[in-house]
GURO-117672 format. One record per residue: x, z, y of N, C-alpha, C in turn; residue in three letters. Coordinates in steps of 0.05 Angstrom, whole numbers, padded with zeros to 5 digits, always signed. Layout:
BEGIN
XZYXZYXZYAla
...
% end
This chain:
BEGIN
+00017-00005-00023+00002+00000+00001+00020-00004+00025Met
+00011-00016+00048+00030-00023+00069+00020+00005+00083Leu
+00049+00016+00101+00036+00042+00119+00022+00022+00141Pro
+00005+00051+00159-00014+00050+00172-00010+00028+00199Leu
+00021+00027+00202+00028+00018+00231+00035-00017+00222Tyr
+00041-00016+00190+00040-00045+00186+00021-00061+00185Lys
-00002-00049+00175-00031-00062+00174-00043-00060+00203Thr
-00035-00042+00221-00053-00045+00247-00041-00072+00262Ser
-00009-00074+00261+00003-00091+00273-00005-00122+00262Tyr
-00014-00125+00237-00019-00149+00221-00045-00157+00231Ser
-00069-00139+00237-00095-00141+00245-00091-00152+00271Ala
-00077-00140+00294-00075-00151+00320-00067-00167+00320Ile
-00040-00185+00305-00032-00214+00301-00051-00227+00286Arg
-00072-00219+00277-00091-00240+00264-00109-00247+00290Arg
-00119-00213+00293-00137-00226+00320-00135-00234+00340Met
-00103-00240+00346-00094-00261+00370-00091-00283+00365Met
-00090-00290+00341-00090-00320+00321-00118-00322+00329Gly
-00135-00311+00322-00166-00320+00321-00176-00323+00355Ile
-00165-00309+00373-00163-00310+00389-00161-00348+00408His
-00126-00354+00398-00119-00371+00403-00140-00391+00391Glu
-00152-00396+00373-00168-00412+00360-00192-00416+00377His
-00207-00392+00385-00230-00397+00401-00233-00408+00435Leu
-00200-00404+00443-00199-00413+00473-00204-00442+00467Ile
-00187-00452+00444-00188-00475+00437-00207-00491+00442Lys
-00230-00477+00433-00257-00490+00419-00257-00508+00398Asp
-00233-00483+00379-00239-00505+00350-00259-00494+00334Arg
-00277-00479+00335-00295-00464+00328-00291-00456+00294Tyr
-00280-00437+00299-00267-00432+00264-00284-00421+00253Pro
-00283-00418+00226-00299-00403+00206-00286-00388+00192Asn
-00297-00366+00174-00293-00347+00158-00272-00360+00139Leu
-00280-00379+00132-00257-00400+00101-00229-00403+00117Ala
-00229-00421+00138-00212-00428+00149-00188-00419+00162Ser
-00206-00386+00179-00194-00363+00188-00178-00347+00156Leu
-00192-00344+00143-00178-00332+00116-00157-00348+00103Ala
-00162-00371+00103-00133-00389+00094-00112-00393+00107Gly
-00123-00386+00133-00090-00392+00152-00075-00358+00159Lys
-00098-00344+00155-00077-00321+00152-00074-00305+00127Phe
-00085-00317+00104-00073-00306+00072-00097-00288+00070Asp
-00114-00274+00081-00129-00254+00078-00161-00263+00063Val
-00183-00242+00059-00214-00246+00058-00217-00256+00071Ser
-00245-00267+00061-00276-00270+00084-00279-00247+00097Asn
-00280-00226+00083-00287-00195+00101-00271-00188+00118Lys
-00244-00190+00112-00217-00175+00127-00226-00193+00148Thr
-00229-00226+00161-00235-00234+00184-00266-00223+00192Ile
-00280-00220+00175-00304-00207+00186-00309-00175+00211Gln
-00286-00166+00191-00280-00141+00208-00266-00144+00238Arg
-00250-00168+00226-00235-00169+00251-00246-00180+00272Asp
-00273-00196+00271-00288-00211+00289-00304-00188+00297Val
-00318-00174+00282-00330-00150+00288-00319-00134+00310Ala
-00290-00125+00305-00276-00102+00323-00270-00118+00341Phe
-00265-00143+00350-00263-00153+00376-00282-00154+00395Met
-00309-00156+00383-00334-00157+00399-00342-00127+00404Lys
-00332-00106+00391-00346-00087+00395-00322-00072+00406Glu
-00297-00067+00402-00278-00054+00416-00262-00062+00442Val
-00274-00089+00443-00251-00103+00469-00270-00116+00482Tyr
-00302-00118+00469-00326-00132+00481-00316-00161+00489Asn
-00307-00179+00471-00308-00209+00470-00331-00215+00469Leu
-00337-00240+00482-00364-00257+00479-00364-00278+00456Pro
-00360-00261+00428-00356-00286+00413-00389-00287+00393Ile
-00392-00310+00392-00419-00318+00373-00414-00335+00350Lys
-00428-00338+00336-00427-00354+00312-00445-00382+00318Tyr
-00435-00400+00324-00453-00428+00321-00461-00445+00308Asp
-00489-00439+00299-00500-00454+00278-00493-00481+00277Gln
-00491-00498+00299-00488-00529+00291-00456-00532+00291Tyr
-00439-00521+00298-00414-00526+00286-00408-00515+00273Tyr
-00425-00492+00260-00414-00468+00235-00385-00455+00239Gln
-00382-00456+00268-00361-00428+00262-00365-00414+00289Gly
-00338-00397+00294-00344-00373+00320-00332-00391+00348Tyr
-00351-00391+00368-00342-00396+00392-00341-00366+00416Arg
-00333-00382+00439-00336-00358+00459-00357-00365+00475Tyr
-00371-00348+00487-00399-00358+00500-00391-00358+00528Thr
-00372-00352+00535-00356-00357+00561-00334-00351+00566Glu
-00320-00359+00589-00294-00363+00590-00278-00341+00591Ala
-00258-00333+00572-00237-00312+00566-00214-00319+00577Val
-00195-00307+00592-00166-00308+00603-00155-00311+00578Ile
-00157-00289+00569-00134-00275+00556-00151-00248+00531Asp
-00134-00240+00519-00144-00225+00501-00136-00194+00506Met
-00153-00179+00514-00151-00150+00521-00131-00135+00496Pro
-00109-00132+00490-00098-00125+00469-00096-00090+00475Val
-00098-00081+00495-00095-00059+00504-00116-00046+00526Met
-00131-00041+00531-00150-00025+00547-00140+00004+00561Lys
-00130-00011+00589-00123+00020+00604-00140+00016+00626Leu
-00139+00042+00642-00158+00049+00661-00136+00041+00683Thr
-00150+00043+00711-00140+00038+00730-00117+00051+00739Arg
-00112+00087+00734-00097+00106+00740-00063+00091+00724Gln
-00082+00082+00700-00059+00084+00678-00041+00058+00684Glu
-00058+00037+00696-00039+00007+00702-00025+00013+00726Val
-00039+00031+00745-00015+00039+00773+00014+00053+00761Phe
+00005+00070+00738+00034+00088+00734+00045+00066+00720Ala
+00042+00043+00699+00056+00033+00686+00072+00010+00713Leu
+00054+00002+00730+00068-00011+00754+00095+00006+00766Leu
+00085+00037+00769+00110+00050+00777+00138+00047+00763Leu
+00125+00061+00734+00142+00057+00711+00160+00023+00708Ala
+00148+00005+00713+00167-00026+00714+00186-00014+00743Arg
+00179-00004+00760+00193-00007+00789+00204+00016+00780Lys
+00214+00033+00765+00233+00048+00767+00258+00034+00754Ser
+00252+00009+00735+00281-00008+00730+00301-00006+00750Ile
+00295-00005+00773+00306-00011+00790+00334+00015+00793Glu
+00325+00033+00783+00353+00057+00778+00375+00046+00752Gln
+00359+00022+00731+00383+00018+00720+00394-00009+00717Tyr
+00387-00014+00745+00400-00039+00745+00438-00045+00746Gln
+00447-00065+00733+00476-00067+00722+00476-00052+00702Gly
+00460-00033+00689+00472-00015+00669+00456-00037+00636Thr
+00468-00026+00616+00459-00043+00588+00431-00043+00582Ala
+00410-00028+00606+00385-00020+00596+00364-00045+00613Phe
+00377-00051+00640+00362-00065+00654+00345-00092+00642Glu
+00362-00106+00620+00346-00127+00605+00324-00125+00591Asn
+00338-00105+00573+00313-00097+00554+00291-00082+00564Pro
+00292-00071+00587+00263-00058+00598+00252-00078+00611Leu
+00260-00097+00622+00247-00123+00643+00231-00135+00619Lys
+00249-00140+00603+00232-00150+00574+00205-00140+00570Ser
+00200-00111+00565+00186-00096+00550+00166-00098+00572Phe
+00169-00092+00594+00147-00085+00614+00134-00112+00611Phe
+00152-00134+00614+00136-00160+00621+00119-00166+00594Arg
+00127-00152+00575+00107-00161+00550+00085-00152+00550Lys
+00084-00117+00564+00064-00093+00558+00041-00106+00584Met
+00059-00117+00606+00038-00128+00625+00025-00153+00621Leu
+00032-00171+00602+00024-00195+00598-00005-00185+00581Asp
-00011-00163+00566-00029-00155+00548-00048-00140+00557His
-00049-00138+00587-00071-00114+00598-00091-00127+00593Leu
-00111-00104+00599-00146-00108+00606-00146-00128+00625Ser
-00172-00140+00620-00174-00161+00647-00194-00144+00668Leu
-00175-00129+00684-00189-00107+00711-00178-00121+00735Leu
-00196-00119+00748-00196-00127+00780-00172-00101+00795Asp
-00145-00112+00794-00126-00099+00811-00122-00100+00835Leu
-00136-00114+00846-00133-00128+00875-00135-00100+00892Ser
-00138-00071+00881-00144-00044+00905-00115-00029+00903Ser
-00098-00040+00875-00075-00027+00869-00057-00050+00869Ile
-00059-00077+00868-00036-00082+00865-00019-00092+00894Glu
+00002-00089+00890+00025-00090+00914+00034-00065+00927Gly
+00024-00043+00909+00032-00013+00923+00054-00006+00913Ile
+00060-00009+00888+00092-00009+00878+00110-00012+00896Asn
+00101-00039+00907+00123-00043+00915+00137-00034+00946Glu
+00121-00011+00954+00126+00007+00971+00146+00035+00958Phe
+00145+00032+00936+00159+00056+00924+00193+00040+00910Val
+00208+00054+00918+00241+00050+00913+00257+00068+00898Thr
+00269+00059+00877+00280+00083+00847+00308+00079+00869Tyr
+00329+00093+00872+00355+00086+00875+00371+00103+00858Leu
+00388+00086+00853+00401+00099+00817+00424+00110+00836Pro
+00437+00134+00815+00457+00157+00824+00478+00146+00817Asn
+00486+00121+00822+00509+00101+00811+00497+00090+00781Gly
+00522+00077+00772+00514+00050+00754+00537+00072+00725Ile
+00522+00074+00697+00534+00076+00683+00544+00055+00669Asn
+00567+00052+00661+00580+00032+00644+00579+00034+00614Thr
+00565+00049+00603+00575+00048+00581+00553+00031+00567Cys
+00547+00011+00541+00544-00008+00532+00514-00006+00514Ser
+00497-00014+00509+00473-00013+00503+00480-00013+00469Tyr
+00500-00025+00458+00508-00031+00425+00524+00006+00422Arg
+00535+00011+00441+00545+00039+00435+00524+00061+00435Met
+00504+00059+00450+00480+00079+00449+00470+00080+00429Ile
+00463+00048+00419+00442+00051+00394+00463+00058+00373Glu
+00488+00051+00368+00510+00048+00343+00506+00085+00343Thr
+00511+00101+00370+00512+00138+00368+00487+00142+00358Leu
+00458+00132+00368+00430+00146+00364+00427+00142+00333Ala
+00441+00113+00319+00435+00112+00285+00451+00125+00275Lys
+00472+00138+00273+00496+00161+00268+00479+00181+00270Ala
+00468+00191+00290+00459+00216+00299+00437+00224+00275Ser
+00416+00194+00277+00390+00196+00260+00405+00193+00227Arg
+00419+00180+00221+00430+00181+00196+00451+00199+00184Asn
+00462+00212+00205+00476+00237+00197+00500+00219+00187Gln
+00515+00206+00198+00544+00186+00197+00562+00195+00207Val
+00589+00204+00203+00611+00201+00220+00614+00176+00239Glu
+00629+00184+00264+00634+00161+00276+00660+00155+00281Val
+00678+00134+00287+00704+00135+00296+00703+00123+00331Lys
+00710+00140+00345+00713+00125+00369+00738+00139+00389Ala
+00750+00117+00404+00770+00128+00422+00758+00138+00449Lys
+00770+00161+00457+00760+00178+00472+00785+00189+00500Tyr
+00776+00183+00518+00793+00191+00535+00784+00217+00558Gln
+00799+00250+00543+00782+00268+00563+00793+00273+00588Ala
+00776+00281+00611+00787+00281+00633+00801+00304+00639Ala
+00804+00323+00624+00827+00343+00630+00857+00337+00615Ser
+00851+00315+00603+00879+00300+00591+00893+00296+00606Gly
+00912+00290+00597+00941+00274+00612+00922+00241+00615Lys
+00936+00230+00648+00927+00211+00653+00931+00184+00638Lys
+00902+00177+00632+00905+00147+00624+00912+00151+00587Gly
+00912+00180+00582+00927+00185+00546+00887+00178+00535Arg
+00882+00157+00511+00864+00160+00502+00869+00165+00477Val
+00852+00176+00453+00854+00185+00434+00832+00176+00411Lys
+00844+00171+00383+00818+00162+00369+00806+00192+00354Glu
+00787+00201+00365+00770+00225+00346+00753+00209+00321Arg
+00749+00228+00301+00716+00231+00287+00709+00247+00289Ile
+00681+00236+00301+00659+00247+00313+00632+00255+00289Leu
+00620+00274+00294+00593+00281+00270+00581+00282+00296Arg
+00559+00255+00310+00539+00260+00327+00519+00280+00322Pro
+00505+00291+00341+00485+00308+00338+00456+00304+00358His
+00462+00295+00386+00447+00286+00405+00451+00269+00425Arg
+00444+00253+00435+00442+00238+00460+00432+00249+00480Leu
+00445+00247+00502+00432+00264+00529+00438+00249+00553Val
+00417+00246+00564+00424+00227+00594+00414+00237+00612Asn
+00430+00255+00625+00436+00261+00648+00446+00253+00679His
+00424+00256+00696+00435+00244+00727+00437+00221+00725Gly
+00424+00202+00702+00436+00172+00700+00461+00170+00680Gly
+00476+00184+00671+00496+00186+00658+00487+00197+00623Asn
+00500+00180+00602+00493+00191+00579+00523+00205+00572Trp
+00507+00223+00557+00533+00238+00540+00526+00247+00516Tyr
+00541+00256+00499+00535+00250+00469+00548+00285+00458Leu
+00531+00295+00443+00533+00329+00438+00542+00322+00402Phe
+00575+00321+00401+00582+00318+00380+00605+00331+00365Ala
+00609+00334+00339+00627+00361+00327+00648+00337+00318Glu
+00672+00348+00333+00695+00338+00321+00714+00351+00296Asp
+00711+00328+00277+00720+00342+00250+00746+00357+00262Val
+00753+00352+00266+00791+00374+00270+00785+00393+00294Arg
+00766+00401+00305+00754+00427+00317+00733+00439+00303Lys
+00718+00428+00288+00693+00439+00278+00676+00452+00299Glu
+00668+00442+00318+00657+00458+00343+00641+00431+00356Lys
+00623+00432+00364+00600+00412+00380+00607+00414+00411Val
+00621+00392+00415+00629+00391+00445+00607+00371+00456Leu
+00610+00372+00485+00595+00338+00495+00618+00327+00511Cys
+00613+00302+00506+00630+00273+00508+00611+00252+00521Tyr
+00625+00250+00550+00620+00228+00564+00618+00204+00556His
+00600+00187+00555+00596+00165+00542+00613+00138+00557Leu
+00619+00142+00582+00630+00123+00597+00670+00124+00594Ala
+00675+00145+00577+00703+00151+00571+00710+00143+00547Arg
+00682+00138+00536+00683+00126+00505+00691+00103+00501Met
+00702+00091+00479+00708+00057+00479+00710+00056+00442Ala
+00710+00037+00429+00718+00024+00403+00698+00037+00385Ser
+00672+00046+00390+00654+00064+00374+00647+00051+00343Val
+00654+00063+00327+00641+00052+00297+00636+00066+00283Arg
+00607+00063+00264+00604+00080+00243+00621+00078+00217Ser
+00626+00106+00208+00635+00104+00177+00620+00099+00159Thr
+00625+00105+00129+00605+00109+00113+00601+00143+00104Ser
+00617+00158+00113+00622+00180+00108+00601+00201+00120Arg
+00579+00210+00109+00561+00220+00115+00562+00257+00120Gln
+00550+00269+00139+00560+00297+00142+00523+00310+00144Phe
+00532+00338+00139+00508+00356+00146+00508+00369+00169Glu
+00491+00370+00185+00488+00373+00218+00486+00405+00212Arg
+00508+00418+00236+00501+00442+00239+00471+00460+00249Lys
+00467+00467+00233+00427+00485+00238+00445+00495+00258Lys
+00458+00516+00259+00460+00532+00284+00462+00524+00307Arg
+00472+00498+00311+00474+00488+00338+00446+00473+00349Phe
+00445+00487+00371+00411+00471+00389+00417+00461+00414Ser
+00415+00435+00423+00417+00422+00446+00402+00442+00464Val
+00379+00447+00459+00365+00458+00480+00373+00482+00488Glu
+00380+00499+00472+00389+00524+00475+00420+00525+00482Lys
+00433+00510+00486+00461+00509+00487+00453+00501+00520Ser
+00430+00477+00530+00433+00474+00559+00414+00500+00572Leu
+00398+00505+00557+00379+00533+00574+00397+00546+00598Ala
+00415+00549+00591+00437+00566+00621+00458+00556+00629Asn
+00453+00526+00632+00469+00510+00644+00463+00506+00667Ser
+00487+00491+00687+00475+00478+00709+00469+00455+00710Phe
+00485+00439+00687+00477+00417+00688+00479+00401+00657Gly
+00505+00391+00649+00514+00378+00630+00525+00400+00614Ile
+00543+00415+00635+00569+00428+00617+00563+00452+00605Phe
+00572+00460+00583+00564+00482+00564+00590+00502+00562Val
+00587+00526+00559+00605+00547+00546+00602+00561+00528Gly
+00613+00576+00529+00604+00603+00507+00601+00630+00521Asp
+00608+00625+00552+00605+00650+00562+00588+00655+00585Glu
+00574+00674+00588+00543+00670+00607+00563+00690+00636Thr
+00554+00668+00658+00564+00687+00691+00543+00689+00703His
+00540+00707+00712+00515+00712+00731+00535+00712+00762Lys
+00519+00685+00765+00527+00675+00798+00508+00683+00817Val
+00522+00696+00846+00504+00701+00869+00513+00683+00894Val
+00506+00669+00904+00512+00651+00928+00491+00655+00949Val
+00506+00659+00980+00496+00665+01002+00494+00639+01010Arg
+00468+00631+01022+00469+00610+01039+00452+00611+01066Phe
+00466+00603+01085+00451+00608+01113+00424+00596+01115Asp
+00411+00595+01135+00385+00582+01144+00391+00555+01139Ser
+00411+00531+01154+00407+00518+01151+00415+00498+01124Ile
+00421+00511+01105+00417+00513+01072+00394+00520+01057Ala
+00385+00532+01068+00366+00555+01049+00344+00536+01035Ala
+00332+00518+01062+00307+00501+01060+00309+00482+01031Pro
+00343+00477+01029+00347+00453+01016+00353+00466+00988Tyr
+00361+00491+00985+00372+00496+00960+00344+00508+00949Val
+00324+00525+00960+00299+00523+00946+00278+00495+00935Lys
+00294+00482+00941+00272+00455+00934+00274+00453+00906Glu
+00302+00453+00884+00311+00452+00867+00310+00481+00843Lys
+00301+00476+00822+00300+00498+00800+00323+00487+00775Arg
+00347+00502+00776+00360+00490+00761+00365+00495+00729Trp
+00351+00523+00728+00345+00534+00696+00331+00557+00707Asn
+00320+00573+00684+00300+00594+00687+00304+00612+00701Lys
+00334+00624+00692+00339+00651+00704+00343+00647+00730Ser
+00341+00625+00743+00346+00622+00774+00328+00641+00791Gln
+00340+00659+00810+00321+00668+00831+00331+00662+00864Lys
+00312+00665+00871+00323+00662+00913+00305+00693+00923Thr
+00327+00698+00945+00314+00724+00953+00320+00715+00990Lys
+00301+00717+01001+00296+00705+01032+00313+00732+01046Asp
+00324+00722+01073+00351+00740+01085+00331+00737+01111Arg
+00335+00766+01125+00324+00766+01154+00325+00742+01172Pro
+00350+00737+01167+00376+00713+01186+00359+00686+01181Asp
+00342+00684+01165+00332+00657+01154+00347+00643+01127Gly
+00367+00657+01122+00387+00650+01092+00369+00655+01075Gly
+00387+00654+01058+00378+00652+01026+00399+00670+01010Val
+00391+00688+00996+00414+00700+00964+00398+00681+00938Asp
+00421+00666+00931+00414+00644+00908+00429+00662+00881Phe
+00408+00665+00861+00427+00677+00842+00413+00666+00815Gln
+00443+00660+00795+00424+00640+00771+00452+00653+00758Ile
+00439+00644+00726+00463+00652+00702+00469+00626+00692Glu
+00495+00624+00685+00509+00594+00681+00523+00601+00656Val
+00529+00586+00636+00547+00585+00614+00576+00575+00622Asn
+00578+00555+00645+00599+00541+00649+00600+00543+00685Asp
+00619+00544+00697+00623+00550+00728+00630+00520+00736Leu
+00634+00504+00720+00645+00473+00727+00628+00464+00759Thr
+00606+00453+00748+00595+00438+00759+00572+00457+00782Glu
+00572+00482+00782+00561+00498+00802+00581+00503+00823Ile
+00604+00502+00817+00634+00508+00838+00631+00485+00856Lys
+00631+00461+00846+00629+00433+00859+00610+00431+00868Val
+00583+00444+00862+00563+00440+00883+00558+00463+00909Trp
+00570+00482+00898+00577+00508+00919+00593+00496+00940Ile
+00619+00475+00931+00646+00473+00959+00624+00448+00967Leu
+00607+00430+00960+00590+00411+00979+00579+00424+00999Gly
+00570+00444+00994+00556+00461+01023+00574+00469+01036Trp
+00592+00472+01035+00619+00479+01059+00618+00493+01068Gly
+00612+00506+01091+00611+00526+01106+00584+00536+01101Arg
+00571+00535+01095+00534+00543+01092+00535+00550+01066His
+00562+00563+01056+00548+00576+01020+00577+00592+01028Ala
+00569+00619+01014+00588+00641+01004+00585+00640+00979Lys
+00598+00646+00959+00602+00659+00944+00609+00689+00939Val
+00594+00704+00933+00591+00735+00925+00604+00742+00898Leu
+00580+00732+00870+00592+00727+00856+00596+00719+00826Lys
+00613+00711+00811+00635+00731+00805+00656+00730+00816Pro
+00674+00751+00812+00699+00748+00824+00714+00725+00822Arg
+00711+00720+00793+00731+00685+00786+00723+00666+00800Ser
+00695+00665+00803+00685+00641+00817+00695+00639+00846Leu
+00691+00666+00861+00693+00671+00889+00732+00663+00887Val
+00744+00668+00870+00784+00661+00878+00780+00628+00869Asn
+00760+00618+00854+00762+00586+00849+00765+00569+00881Glu
+00744+00581+00880+00729+00572+00911+00748+00578+00934Val
+00762+00599+00933+00778+00601+00959+00799+00584+00946Val
+00815+00581+00920+00835+00566+00916+00836+00535+00916Gly
+00804+00521+00914+00803+00502+00925+00809+00492+00946Glu
+00793+00511+00967+00789+00508+00996+00816+00503+01009Leu
+00834+00524+01004+00863+00528+01005+00880+00502+00998Glu
+00870+00493+00972+00892+00461+00971+00879+00442+00987Phe
+00855+00446+00990+00838+00424+01013+00853+00425+01043Thr
+00851+00451+01048+00865+00451+01077+00891+00441+01078Arg
+00910+00451+01053+00937+00444+01062+00934+00412+01050Lys
+00925+00395+01037+00917+00372+01043+00919+00358+01059Ala
+00899+00374+01078+00893+00359+01108+00920+00369+01130Tyr
+00927+00390+01121+00954+00397+01140+00971+00372+01137Arg
+00977+00364+01115+00996+00345+01106+00987+00320+01120Gln
+00965+00317+01116+00966+00282+01132+00962+00288+01156Thr
+00954+00313+01171+00961+00313+01204+00989+00306+01207Lys
+01004+00317+01188+01037+00329+01202+01045+00300+01193Ser
+01039+00278+01179+01052+00255+01170+01048+00240+01203Arg
+01019+00240+01214+01018+00227+01235+01036+00237+01261Lys
% end
């Protein structure tokens, strides 16, 4: 017995074929259609009844021509019946392709939405047509990883198969690339960038790898057993972004009145708390398991932010500011 999705797909293809015959005034009958699609007469009867009852198509059996016909003009067969709100959401979703321009997903997404829109119900779209042209998605940079790489890693994750890949660690020596054997667990898209949570067989620890620094990915024939104790959701629960660590840090940052409204606009994780200050500023508190990304975020606020806790983060930020100040002094002295 065929799976449900295969039988449903076959039925749709048959009904599309019946529709093609009807719009060309061929007056197809049960026998001719059953022979064309290699099914029984009763199957064709059910298809025609479905087209009439569900899709509201004006199909009638013509006694003179002894076949089926449309009693009025039908432009296209409405395979999907969508509400006006659903169509508008789909138009906006199609517009979101802008954020994938230049990436491996741009062409597949364009093709997908084109096919979707070709099979919409016959709706009067005049009231919403063109609205999506006033919506713009701005990409946060363009990710350079290929579609084939993502597909290979996704299949390896599903099938629990080890992969070989060349990878350049950001913290390693400049330009040094190492071949690694990885056990993929999960692909994650964060901020428009693709990452892979995988176990390095030599380290026996699940780490996060940036696909933009990965190359020559190929599957092996070696299967592995996924670590049951590892959970991407739990690992990222107390993260500030995509970086994860083993230690939890309670971070407290004081922002002035200029930064306060913007700081309160976004929630990074569930532990985040804010407390308004009399001067219009805000005390920002959060628990994170890695300080890398939050340090960069704090430095981006410049003089509008001051780290209160932990002491280790205070020292790191002060050190970064000292290095920056020194770099500008050297630039000034050269002039």
